[in-house]
N, C-alpha and C positions, 0 to 999 in steps of 0.2 A: 394518455395512463401512465402513469409513473407510480411505483410506489417503493417504499420505504423499507429500508436493509440495513439494518446496523449503522442510522445515522445518514446512510447516505442516500441518493435520490438514483432510481434504478430506472431505466428506458424499456419502451417494450419489449425492443430487441432485443435485451440485455436478459430480460424478462422469462422472453421466449427461449432464448437460446439455456438458459439453466435448468428451466424447467424440463427441453429437449433431452440434456444430459444425465438429468435425473430418470426420466425415463428409460434410455438408454442403460444405463447401469441397473438399474431395477430389472432388463429385461435381460441380462446376461447373470445375475443372480438367481434367477427363475431358473434359470436353464439348468441351471449346475446342482439344484434339489433332488433329492430323491423321489421326490412325487410325479416331477418331468418326467425323471427314465422310467417309470412304472405307466405314468401315460402312455410313454412312448411306445412301450413294449406292449402294452394293448391295444395301442392302433395298428399296431403292424402287424401282432395277431388276430385280429381281427380282419387284415385288411389281406390276408393269407387264406384264414380260416372260410368265410364267406366265399369266396369263388368255389372254393372245395365241396365245403356243402351245397351249393347250388348245384355243380357239375353233378354230382353224385344223386343227387333227386331227379335232376333231368335225364341222367342215364338210365334208371331204374323207372323211369317212365317211358322210356323209348325202348327199353328193351322186353317190358312188360306188354307194350301196345303193340312191335312191330319185333318180336323174335327174329334173332337171327343168325347167324355165325359171329358177326360179329359185336364184341361185349363192350356198351355204347358206355355202361356205366365206368370202364375202367378207361376208354377210352377218356370223357369227359372227368376223370377224375383224374389223369395226368393234364387235360387241359388245366381245370380249372387251380393245380398247383401251379404250373406256367402261369397263369395269370395271374393267382396270389404273388408270387415271385417277383413278379414285374412290377405291381402295386405294391408291394413291400419296400423293395429297390425305390421306387417315386417317393415312395411318403419320408424315407431314411435320406435321401437325398434333400431331399426340398427342408425337411426340419438342421439338415446338418450344413445347410448354407450360413454364412455370417450376414446375417441383416444391416 
């Protein structure tokens, strides 16, 4: 399978290499856009917010169900914040790698 390019014939390997190069350049440009940054900001925000809110909800439920000296709401809030921070770190590291 050959294609014509500026009067020259191009082998299938050259076509694949050219398309791969264009795809790589496109990925680099996309990462530099403002929308990519806003998307990453939202991803990190949700990856922190969800464990915190889940910890608070679970803590409130436990405190109402089995009252005691320990505030499970506060304990699970802190645990959710720690899990959220680790989750955010994971996503930032994953997206920060040069593919």
